[in-house]
N, C-alpha and C positions, 0 to 999 in steps of 0.2 A: 371648357369642360361640359358643363351643362349643357351646352348646345350640341356637343358631339353625341353626349346618351340621350337627344332627344331626336337626334337625326337618325342613330343608330335603332332607336326605338320604331320610328316611322318606317325605315326602312322593313326591317322584320314583319310588321304589319302588312304590308301591303303586296301586289303582286311580283312574282319574281322575273327574270330575266327570260325566262322561257315564256311565259306569259305576253311580254312585249313583242317576243320573237312571234308569235301566234296572232297575236293583234296586229302586227305590220303586215305582214302574209296576206290577211284578209283584207284589212283597207286597200291594197296592191291588188289582189285579184278583183274585187268587188269594183273598186272606184275607178283603175287605172288600166287594166288588162284590156277591157273594149274600148274607151275611148283612143287607144295606142292604135290597137288593129283598125279604127276607122280613120286613123288620120290620112289625109290627102299626100303629105310629104315625106320622105323617107327622113330628111332634116328635122319637120317637127316629132317624128315617131322618136327619133333617138334623143332629141330633146327632153320630149316627155318622160324617156326610160331614165334621164338621168335626175329629172325633177323626182320622179318615183324613190328611185335609191335615196335621195335626199331626205325624202319624207318617212322612208324607213329605217333611214340612220337616225333621225332625230327623236322617233318612238323607241329605236332602243337606246338612245342615249338621253333618255328624258330624266332618268334618276342623277347621271352623273352631271348633266348640264339642266338644270331645272331653268334656268334662264334663258339660255339656250336656244333651248331645243324648240319649245312654243313657238319662238320667234321666227327659226328657219323653216317650221312646219307651217307656220302662215304663210311667209313669204314665197316659197317654193309652192303652195297651196294655189296663192291668188295669180302667181306668172301662168301655173296650169290651165287655171280658168281663162286667163287670157288668151292661150292657144289651142283652148278646148281641147286639152289633153285629159281631163279628168272629171269625174264629176262628185268628186270627195267635197261634200258640205263643211268641210273644216274639222270633219272627228277626228282625223289625225293632228290637228293643232290641239283640240278639246283634251285629247287624250295625252299629249305631252305638256298641257297645262294643270294636269291634277297635280304632279308633284308640287310644282310651285306654289299652287293655291294651300299646300299642307303647312308653308313656312309663313310662321307669323311675324312678318315684317314690314316696313313702311313700303317698298316698293311692291309686295305681293297686294297689299290694299289697295294700292292706285290702280295696278294690272286689273285686280278683280274688279273694282269699281268701274273702271272703264268697261270692261266685259260684261258685266250686268247692263250697264247702260246701255251699249249698244243692242243687247239682247231686249230690255222693255223699248227701243225705238224700233227695232226691227217689228216687235209684235203690234206696237201701234201702228204702222205704216202699213202692214199685213191687214190687219183690220178694218183699216179704212179704206184701202185701197183694192181688196180683194185680191187672189193669187199672182193675177196678172201684172197688177202693179208694179210691182218689185221682182227681184229675181228670187226664184223658191230657194237655190242654193244659198243668198245672201241671209235669208230668213233662218233657215236650218242651220246654218253654221253660228249665226245669233243665237241661239238656242242652245247649240251644243257648246260652244264656248261658255256662256253665261252658267249653263246645268253643270257643266264639269268644276267650274272655280266655285260655285254654290255646293256641291257635294264634298270638293275638297276642305274647302272652307268649313263645313260643317265637322267632317273627320278630325281635321287640327283641333277645333274645340273639342272634343270627344277626347283625342288624346292627351290634351293639354291638362284636362280636369284629371283624367284617371293617372297621370303624373303627379298631379298635384298630391292627388289621396294617396297614393304611394309614398310621397315626400312627406307627407303627416302622418301616414302611420309607421314610417321609419323613427321619425322625430318623436313621436307620441311612445314607440320602445326603446330608445335610446332614453327617453327622459325616466322611463320605468327603470331601465336599469341601471340608472345613475342613483335614485331612489332607493333601490334595494340595496344598492353597494355602501350607500352612503350610512343606510340601517345597520348593515352587519358592520362596519367597520367602527361605527360609534357603539355597538353594543358588547362586540368581543373588545376592543382596545378600552371603552370607556367604563367598564364594568372590571378589567382587569386593573386598570391605574388607579379604580377609586377603592378597592380592594387594597393595592399594595400601599397605598396612601393612608388610608387608616390604619393601617397593620404597622406601618413606619410610624406614625405620629404616636399610636399607642407605648411603642416602645421607646419611642425617643422621652414621653412624659411619665413613665412608670417611675416610680420611686425604688431608688436603692436597686435599679438592675443590674444584675452581674455579667460579667462577660459569656457565660454560659448561655443565658438567657436571651443577651443581644446575638449571639451566635445563631443560634436556635429561629429569632428572629427574621435574622438576615437569611437564613436558608430557604423560609418559608417564604419570603419575597422572591427570593431569588428564582423557588419552583414557580410560582405564580407568575414570574416572568418571561419565564421559557413557556410554560404554559399559553401564555397569550401572544408568544409568537409562533406556535406552532400553529395556533387557532389563526393566525393574521395570514402565515405562509398557506393553509388549507383553502384560505378565502383565496388567496391570490392565483392558487392550482385552480379553482372553480372557477373564476372570471377566465382564466386563459379558455377554460372549456367552453364556456359558453352558459355557466351558470350564473345566478346572483348571490348565491348565498354558501357558506361554508360544507353545509351539507350534510351536520351532525347535530343532534342537539344535546348541548351540558345536562349529564344528569342532575335532577333536581336537589338530592343529599350532596352535591358537592357543592352547587349553588348557596344551600345552607351554611355548609361547612363553613363558606369562604366568609358570608356575611358574617356569623359567629367570629371567626377571625378578627374582621372589622372592628370587632367591640360592640355588636348588637346580640343581645339574647333573642334568639328564635326558637319559637315553639310551632312545630307542625303538626298536619293532619293531613298526609300524603297518600290516597288512597292508590292501589295499584290500577295503573290503564292502561288499557287493551285499545289502542290507537295507531292509526296509521301514520307515518312518519312527518307529513307534513303537518298535521295535528300536534305530533310531541315537540316538533320545531319550535312552534309558535307558542305553546304550554313554556316550552323551556325560555323564550326567548321574555314572556311575560314576566315571569320570576325574576328573572335575570335583572332587567331594568327595575322593577319596583324594588327588589334589593338593594340596590346601586344608589335608586333614590332615596330610599332610608338610609345609607350610609352616607352619602354625601350629601344630603338637603335636611332632612326631616329633624336632624338632634334628636333620632329617638333611642331609648334604652332598649326596647321591646317590641318585636313585630310577630305577628302571626302567620305563617304559610298555611293554608289549606286547597287543595287540589282532589277533585272529586270527580268521578265519570255518572253521566246520566245516560239514557236510551240512546240519541246519537250526536251528544257533545261532552266536553271535559271542561268544567266549572274551575275558576282561580279565583281564589281570594287572599290579598294580602293588607293584612291590618297592621298600622304601628301606633304608637303613643306619640306620636313627634307633636311639630308645631302646626300642622294642620294644612287642610289644603285652603289656600285664602280665595276666596270668591274672585273672581275678575281676572285671575291670574292668568297670564300667556304661557299656554304649556311649551315645554322646551323641545329640543331635538328629541328626546329619548320618550317623552309622552306621545309625540306626533306619530314617532316611528314604531310604536306599540299599537297606536290604535290602527295604524296603517295594517301593519301585518295583520291585526284579526281581522277586521272589516275586509281586508282581500281576499281572505276564504269564506267571508259571509256570515263573519260573528260579530260579536258588540264587547265594547268596553266603555267603562264607566270609571271616573276617577272622581271621590266625594270626599267631603269631612265628615268625620266621624262624631257625634253629639258627645261622647265620652272626652274627645281629644283625640287628634290624630289624624290620618288619611285612610281611605279605603280604596282599594285598586278590585277590581270586580271585572272579570272576563267569561265571556263565553264564546268556548272556541269547538265548531261543527268538527264531525269527524269525517264528513262528507262535505268537499268543497262544492259550493254550488256554482251551476255553469255559467 
């Protein structure tokens, strides 16, 4: 499949069949018509006309038969030299050799190396013996064939480098999409499951819980499970549409309410922000992941969420009184995804331990994405 794609790209980037038709016509008119008119015998002229037709057919078939076409052109032109019915210095053969030079194979390297070697030998002989020492047609033929192969080889290298760059960009784009998808799945599913798990654990361990309280807790768990399912479905629809996020930011009060249901006392200082959608989404995901970590890992009883807007950015701070941020701790998927989100639009994020105990998450999210 890769080879077919490469051949298709090469054909699309090179002259069309009409160009080859024009080249064949020019070669026949310039190098064959006059010698054929000057032929002594009708039989020789007829043979020359056949050879000219063969060369023209080889020129037209050079893309369909890249190996056979130059061979036929060389043989037909060589025979025409012998009967003196052409003055073509192998330009037709050089024209036919170009498609073969674009192919990156062992046979191409052998033929090309031989062509260049012949070109160099002809140049050396021409320089040592002068124009009359060798047939001028042989010198020009060696030059034409060698130059055609070198040009084709250089073009093949350029096309190969271009296609490699295209593949690298495609692979990088695929990697970015996969990373973004992993972040979305982690944030949406991870947060919902952490809240559901914490709420179920609280309900299970409450002493003297009655049927009505248990029923209310199960109703809340069902509600959050349905909400998580809807978010996952929205993410799937976004991925099918070519986007890598679910498209909507969860309201901050809703995230705070979920953390409180999970057993954490939350105080807030959330200002009204006027920010574009991408900033609001990142802010929401940062608060979501920070609260999820408080519920799952911090063993905290209290946390504070502060969100305020500055000139060209929105600042987020989440403090908790849990076990703290241990130095040298390897960040997990959530912290890594949170940092990628913020830094991906030109912001910054730090996660540090507090002197009074616990962890502080501090993010600076710009309202204008850096180009």
